[in-house]
C-alpha positions, 0 to 999 in steps of 0.5 A: 479417495477418502478426504478432499481438501480445497485451497485457493492457491495451487502453490499450497497444495503439495505442501499441505498434502505432505503434512496431511498424509496419504488419506488426503488429496489437496487441490486448488480452486485457483482463486474465486470460481464465481462472480457477479454477472454483468447482466440485468439492470445497468449490467450490475448482476444484482436484482435490485427489486428482489432484495438485492439478490445477486446473480452469480456466474462462473468466472471466465475460464473456470468452467473446467476447474468447476467440473473437475472439482465436482467430480472430486467431490462426488468421489470423496467421503468428506470435503474440507474447505481451506481457503484463506482466513479472511472474509474473502476466503470465507466467501470463496468457501461458500461459493465452493460449497454452493456451486459444487453441491457439497452436502452440509453433512459432508464438509468442514471449514478449516482455518489456519493462519500459517502454513506449517505442519503444526498449524495445519494439523491443529486446524484439521483437528478443530474444524468449523463451519462457514461463517455466513455473517462473514460471507454476507459482509463480503457479499455486501461489499462486493455489491456496493463496489459493483453498484458504485463502480459500474454506475459512476464509471459509466457516468465518468466515461460519458461526461468526462475523460475519466475511465472509472470511479469507485467507492474507495478509489475515488475517496483516495483520489480525493485525498490526493487532489485536496492535498494538491489544492492545499499546496497550490493555495499555500502562501509561504511565509519568511522566517529567520533563524540565528544559530550560534556555532561552537566547536562541538555543537550548535545552539539556536536562538529561542527566546528574548527575556522569556518570550519566544522570538519570531524573526520575519526579515533580514533587517530584524535578524541583523538587528539582533545580531548586533546586540549579541556577543560571542560570549555565552553564559551556560545558564543550565544543563539538564540531563534526564533518563528517557525511554524509547518505547518499543514497536508493534509487529507488522500489520498489513498497512505498516508492512506496506508503509515500511517496505515502501520507505525502507525497501523502495517496494510498491504496495503491490510488490510487497503483497506479491512477495509476502504472498509467496513467503506465506504460501511456502518456500523450499528451504532445503530440509522442508517446504514451509510457509515462512510468515503468517497470513499477510492481510491483517489488522491485528497486532496479536502474537500467539502464546507459542511464538511469544514463548519461543521468542523470549527464549531466543532473545535471552539466548542471543541478547541476554535476559535484560533484553526480554520485553513485555507483551504489549497490548494487542490492539490500539484503540481501534474497533475494525480489526480484521477478524481474529488474525495474528500480526505478520510474523515469522512462523518460526523464530529459529528460522533466521533470515541469514540461515535461509538466505540462500533459498530466497530471492534478493527481494524475498530475503529483504522482506522476510528479514524486515518482518522477522526482526520487526516481530522479534523487536516487538518482544524486546525491552524498550531502549533507554537514552540520556536526554540533554538540554543546554540553555545558553544566555547572551544579553537577554537572548536565550539559545537552546541545544538538545541532544540524546545518547542511547545508553541501552539499545534494547529493541534497537539491537534487532531493529535499529537499522530500519529506524532513523537515527536522530541522536545528537551528541552534546559535549559533557559540560561537567568538564568545562571549568568556566560558565562562559563559552565562546562561539566560533560564529553566529549565523543568521539563515533565511527559511520559508514555511513549507506547504503540506507534503504530497502523499507517497504510497506509504503516507497515503496508505497510512492516511487511509488506515487512520481514516478507517477507509479500506481494509488490508486486502484493498490498500495495494489495489487502491493505489494501483488503480488510480495509477493505472487509470491515469488519475495520478503520476508518480514524481519523486515517489509522490502522487501528483494528480493529473488534469483528468484526476482533478476533473474527475474528482471535481465532477464527483464532488459536484454531484456526489459530495454526500457519498464520495467522502471520508466520513461516509466511506468510513461509516460504510466500513463500520457497517460492513464490520457490523454485518460480519458480527451480525449486528445489522441486516445487510439488505437494510444497508444496501437499501439505505445506500441505494435510496440515497445513491441512485437519485444522485446518479440520475440527476448527474446523467441529466445535469452534468456538463459533458466535456468537449474533446480537444481539437487537433486542427486536423480533418478526418480523411474519411468524413472531413469531420474534426479530429479530436484527442480522446482518452482510451484505456492505454492513454490518449489517441487521435480519432474522428469527432463524428464517432460512432458514425465514423470510426477513424483512428489516426495511426502512428507515423509511417516514418517513426522516430528512432528511440535508440539503437536495438541492443540485440541487432543494432537496428532502430528501436521505435515507438509502436502500438499494440492492437489495443492501442498501448504504446510499447517500444520494439525493433524496426527489424521485427520479426527478424528481431523480437526486441520489445519493451513496454517502457522507453529504452535509453540505449544504455546498459545496466552496469550491474547486470548488463540489461537495457536501461529504461525511463520509468517514473522520471528515473532511469532504471534497469529493465531486469534488476533493481538498479536505479541510476543516480 
């Protein structure tokens, strides 16, 4: 065997090996092979006193993988490390180099942003070496997350009902809790609108003798109504040509936001599908990656793609639809290395041409990525904006509307945007300067509190504040949901009691660290480490000197939450039974723990949830060995029907599978059906 290539994911190996030919063997490390140990001071796996020296051990279950990789390295003439093109991938390459004892002269690092034959071959023609600054940045992030996560999680578990805390996770939760407190403190204010309704349009009262009108009560509204007639003078009609600016191609955050809003995908689902589209799909004639790397902050597009896209736009839509290449970045410094935006690897691979090879969800996500990238290179849309001012006894009413006169990029991407066009009549056809309203209607309104975060708006807020990175957004939202810190109701984050308590306790003792500015500044320092501008050990030392005294103070002074009594006695020691929080939710146990380890089991006569769809017996609530609730047939093991989510007993009208209760909705356990 002449040349060995090591990638992260097994799904890439056959495709890349086919591109490279018979002189190459491509194998997978199956992700990270090493991680920090859980030994040493506080179980951190970090020697704090020895310049934060990390203690790495093999990831559980990876010993055989490492042994096999070592054999392959020994039997190879040369090794290429082809892990993902970001800091995490760079760190994995370094761990492979170090743990597999690969000689410096025997390896190269290859980086490609898409898994296509041309991109892969070009990367192997232009190999490089591991960027140790990127490795230091990733290593520093990992140690910071380990120190904060382990120390604060232990604190929360011992003092509150919380299960964990983290460097970014806790700041995201704080944003949700702060928003909830703003909503609770919000005092709605009454206001009224007066609308004149005509045959073809409506107009809203805006001013009186040039001053803005603010109506705060019904009596005031009625007083104005009494001064109005149904005859309105057309004071002015203004029409202006306006441009509707085009859009940028997707980066990780905007892809997750748009997929949540338009496709109803969670961020974790979006990234899971995008990973598959990136790694490779069999499309009949070839197996190829359909999109570029999906963890990126960059909106840059390659010159080759731009040239091909311009040709495609001219052929399909016409030369007037060709746009300009927009600035590749916003005024933002923390760009994820040197990536491109998320785009299709070939503009000729239209979603429609490969639809038969994709699942429904893969097709939906690929389609929105494809047309977003295409639209980003198309011309701006043009519209005719119209403003109509009407006068009635000194009161001024205003109507605004617009009509698209040239669709531009909307031709490709318009279906994914809200249509806000209001079409007004052509007043040049009116023979009189006076028009008569059908009716003039007052309406009561109240100011609204700030909106709760959805997954999409939370990710947008984190990105705007400079918190987290493309690879972390999905994990952040999943973690706070899994820990029971939030509930999702109507797609919005509602903090739970334990989520609010955890945030309040952290703010009481760690307000200087668990906050937006400190966390954003830490991200900047990690970027500076990657660019070799600052020393990573100094960053760790400065952080630890601030952090550790606060932790010790909190362990000494934070008041421990008293468990809630159930009113029952322990059958084994007669101590009070209390409600505790576990990994899988609440359970009832003895207050005399650890001396008494009694845990109350489920009822011997559990209540029937519904009839079993497989055998007709009862489906009942059960508990796994780890205490997690699930729903299974009472006739087990004769019948193996089981679901984690509560079944309704009804069938999906689309596919016939069992309907379940999930996030306050009735959904299908198999397909995407949601009951209206």
